[in-house]
Backbone bond lengths (Angstrom), bond angles and torsions (degrees), N, CA, C in turn:
res aa  C-N    CA-C-N  psi(-1)  N-CA   C-N-CA  omega(-1)  CA-C   N-CA-C  phi
1 X - - - 1.441 - - 1.529 109.18 -
2 X 1.308 115.51 120.92 1.464 119.41 -175.88 1.521 112.69 -71.50
3 X 1.320 117.92 -21.43 1.461 120.37 -179.26 1.535 111.40 -63.90
4 X 1.316 116.95 -23.44 1.460 120.74 -177.01 1.521 113.45 -77.81
5 X 1.317 117.49 -13.93 1.461 120.47 -178.77 1.523 111.26 -87.48
6 X 1.323 114.72 145.05 1.461 120.88 179.95 1.527 109.49 -62.52
7 X 1.327 115.50 135.32 1.457 120.86 178.83 1.512 113.84 96.04
8 X 1.317 118.24 -11.10 1.463 122.11 178.95 1.526 109.89 -103.80
9 X 1.308 116.52 134.21 1.476 123.23 174.12 1.527 112.43 55.81
10 X 1.327 117.23 39.18 1.466 120.55 -175.89 1.528 112.28 -64.69
11 X 1.331 117.63 -34.18 1.469 119.26 177.85 1.521 110.72 -66.67
12 X 1.320 117.46 -39.56 1.460 121.19 177.05 1.523 110.09 -62.20
13 X 1.325 116.35 -45.74 1.465 120.74 -179.92 1.525 110.67 -62.42
14 X 1.332 116.94 -41.87 1.464 120.51 178.06 1.529 110.03 -63.48
15 X 1.330 117.34 -38.20 1.457 120.78 178.00 1.509 113.15 -64.72
16 X 1.325 116.46 -41.54 1.471 120.69 178.63 1.524 109.83 -64.27
17 X 1.321 116.46 -45.59 1.469 119.28 178.75 1.522 111.15 -68.89
18 X 1.322 117.43 -31.34 1.461 120.20 175.30 1.519 111.63 -64.66
19 X 1.324 116.55 -39.27 1.462 120.78 176.41 1.529 110.53 -64.60
20 X 1.314 116.43 -42.44 1.469 120.19 176.97 1.528 110.32 -64.12
21 X 1.322 117.07 -37.54 1.470 121.94 177.71 1.523 110.51 -62.76
22 X 1.324 116.99 -46.67 1.462 120.57 179.85 1.526 111.51 -63.81
23 X 1.321 116.55 -39.79 1.466 120.58 178.80 1.521 110.85 -64.89
24 X 1.327 116.72 -44.51 1.466 120.31 179.66 1.523 111.13 -65.46
25 X 1.334 116.98 -37.79 1.465 120.04 178.61 1.527 110.72 -65.34
26 X 1.323 117.22 -42.25 1.457 121.20 178.66 1.528 110.93 -64.29
27 X 1.322 116.84 -45.69 1.462 120.64 179.07 1.530 110.90 -64.27
28 X 1.322 116.63 -40.47 1.461 119.98 178.35 1.519 112.04 -64.40
29 X 1.333 117.07 -41.61 1.465 120.42 178.54 1.527 110.66 -63.77
30 X 1.335 116.18 -42.49 1.470 119.62 178.16 1.527 110.67 -61.17
31 X 1.334 117.25 -48.70 1.460 120.29 -177.39 1.523 112.13 -65.24
32 X 1.327 117.09 -36.38 1.464 119.66 177.13 1.525 110.70 -66.09
33 X 1.328 116.44 -44.65 1.466 119.75 178.71 1.528 110.75 -63.40
34 X 1.323 116.97 -41.79 1.467 120.27 179.29 1.525 110.64 -65.50
35 X 1.325 117.25 -38.02 1.466 119.96 178.64 1.524 110.90 -66.37
36 X 1.343 117.22 -38.12 1.459 120.05 179.18 1.534 111.31 -63.97
37 X 1.318 117.19 -29.01 1.463 120.92 -179.94 1.527 111.39 -87.15
38 X 1.342 117.50 -45.68 1.472 120.51 -171.07 1.521 115.01 -103.78
39 X 1.316 118.60 -17.79 1.476 123.89 179.31 1.525 113.42 53.53
40 X 1.327 116.45 42.44 1.461 121.01 175.11 1.524 109.05 -94.73
41 X 1.325 114.65 136.16 1.456 119.90 -172.32 1.526 113.31 -59.89
42 X 1.321 118.31 -39.06 1.462 119.93 -177.77 1.532 111.37 -64.47
43 X 1.322 117.88 -29.02 1.465 120.64 177.58 1.531 110.95 -69.11
44 X 1.326 116.32 -38.89 1.466 120.38 177.27 1.532 110.32 -65.88
45 X 1.317 116.23 -41.68 1.471 120.35 178.45 1.524 110.01 -63.19
46 X 1.334 116.34 -43.59 1.459 119.88 177.77 1.523 111.56 -61.63
47 X 1.330 117.33 -41.47 1.463 121.08 -179.61 1.526 110.75 -62.22
48 X 1.326 116.39 -41.84 1.468 120.24 177.77 1.529 110.09 -66.58
49 X 1.320 117.29 -42.85 1.462 121.43 178.92 1.524 110.88 -59.51
50 X 1.333 116.80 -47.92 1.466 119.94 -178.75 1.535 111.54 -68.32
51 X 1.318 117.66 -31.63 1.468 119.68 174.97 1.525 110.83 -63.85
52 X 1.327 116.01 -40.68 1.468 119.68 176.54 1.525 110.28 -65.14
53 X 1.338 116.92 -37.68 1.465 120.27 178.42 1.528 110.83 -65.43
54 X 1.324 117.29 -37.79 1.476 120.63 176.71 1.518 109.83 -61.47
55 X 1.330 116.54 -45.83 1.468 120.53 178.43 1.526 110.30 -60.48
56 X 1.321 116.97 -47.09 1.467 122.62 -178.12 1.526 111.01 -61.16
57 X 1.311 117.17 -47.90 1.460 120.76 -177.91 1.530 111.31 -68.91
58 X 1.327 117.94 -34.33 1.472 119.06 177.73 1.526 111.01 -64.62
59 X 1.323 117.03 -34.41 1.465 120.22 174.92 1.525 110.53 -63.19
60 X 1.328 117.40 -41.35 1.461 121.28 178.95 1.531 111.27 -65.75
61 X 1.324 116.54 -43.20 1.472 119.67 179.79 1.518 109.75 -61.46
62 X 1.341 116.80 -46.86 1.470 119.72 178.61 1.519 111.92 -60.84
63 X 1.322 117.01 -39.28 1.462 120.92 179.17 1.529 110.83 -61.94
64 X 1.320 116.70 -47.37 1.468 119.63 -177.85 1.527 111.60 -70.05
65 X 1.329 117.60 -35.82 1.470 119.01 177.36 1.519 111.20 -68.76
66 X 1.324 117.19 -38.26 1.465 118.82 178.09 1.526 110.58 -67.83
67 X 1.324 117.57 -33.87 1.464 120.01 176.19 1.519 110.16 -65.70
68 X 1.327 117.27 -36.14 1.463 121.04 176.50 1.516 110.29 -65.57
69 X 1.325 117.56 -43.23 1.461 121.08 -179.93 1.520 111.82 -66.71
70 X 1.320 116.43 -35.48 1.464 120.00 179.17 1.534 110.64 -70.32
71 X 1.326 116.76 -31.56 1.459 120.19 -179.44 1.522 112.38 -74.87
72 X 1.349 116.52 -28.10 1.464 121.43 -177.49 1.526 110.68 -130.80
73 X 1.334 119.32 63.82 1.469 119.62 -176.11 1.525 112.77 -67.93
74 X 1.317 119.30 -29.83 1.464 121.34 -177.90 1.524 111.50 -69.69
75 X 1.325 117.32 -27.14 1.457 120.18 -179.91 1.521 111.68 -73.50
76 X 1.329 116.84 -19.80 1.448 120.74 -176.40 1.525 111.59 -98.27
77 X 1.318 116.78 -43.09 1.462 121.66 -175.46 1.524 109.17 -99.18
78 X 1.319 115.75 130.23 1.459 119.52 178.44 1.525 109.34 -72.45
79 X 1.318 117.30 143.04 1.457 119.52 176.93 1.524 110.72 -64.10
80 X 1.309 115.81 155.36 1.462 120.29 -177.46 1.521 112.02 -60.05
81 X 1.317 117.81 -35.08 1.457 119.83 -179.05 1.527 110.72 -65.42
82 X 1.328 117.49 -36.59 1.460 120.30 178.08 1.519 110.77 -68.36
83 X 1.319 117.12 -39.35 1.463 121.04 177.89 1.521 109.94 -64.96
84 X 1.319 116.62 -42.36 1.462 120.42 179.13 1.527 110.79 -64.51
85 X 1.329 117.31 -38.40 1.462 120.53 179.11 1.523 110.64 -65.88
86 X 1.333 117.30 -42.68 1.463 120.13 177.89 1.522 111.15 -64.32
87 X 1.318 117.07 -39.21 1.460 120.57 177.63 1.529 110.76 -62.98
88 X 1.323 117.01 -41.84 1.466 120.69 179.66 1.519 111.17 -63.25
89 X 1.329 117.71 -41.25 1.464 121.29 178.24 1.524 110.19 -63.91
90 X 1.312 117.03 -44.21 1.463 120.65 179.10 1.520 110.85 -64.18
91 X 1.323 117.02 -38.66 1.463 121.02 179.35 1.531 110.58 -65.98
92 X 1.321 117.58 -41.81 1.467 121.37 177.98 1.517 111.05 -64.41
93 X 1.326 117.77 -39.65 1.462 121.21 178.34 1.520 110.73 -65.09
94 X 1.322 116.78 -41.17 1.462 120.13 178.47 1.518 110.71 -65.29
95 X 1.332 117.28 -38.99 1.469 120.42 178.40 1.529 110.33 -66.19
96 X 1.317 118.35 -38.48 1.464 121.30 178.01 1.521 110.96 -65.03
97 X 1.313 117.34 -40.08 1.466 120.60 177.49 1.519 109.89 -65.29
98 X 1.323 118.86 -41.25 1.458 122.12 176.74 1.536 111.61 -61.09
99 X 1.340 117.12 -38.37 1.464 121.13 178.60 1.525 110.80 -66.02
100 X 1.332 117.17 -40.30 1.468 120.08 178.50 1.517 111.40 -65.55
101 X 1.329 116.09 -40.94 1.468 119.88 179.34 1.518 110.20 -66.71
102 X 1.332 118.27 -40.72 1.455 121.14 -179.49 1.522 111.48 -67.05
103 X 1.327 118.29 -33.35 1.453 121.54 -179.52 1.528 112.13 -74.33
104 X 1.322 117.15 -22.47 1.464 120.14 -176.97 1.482 113.44 -79.28
């Protein structure tokens, strides 16, 4: 199965871990709220467990998203020529505004 190899289907893997992250966060919030009301020890243990799961899953999501960014760096970072073109347009607009202010 190619999905098991690093670099393949990283967005899918990040999505699966994101779903696990959301589930753990919801369960942790419920257990914390229940512990604040009932003060039962198992609820506190569950809240700590789910908090650790949130931390663990967030590490996985970040790992898979960074692998996606490393695989497609050009899709994320604009080329220098595009940045230079945008800067030139902004500079021309600023110069035009300065000309209007000076004429007034």
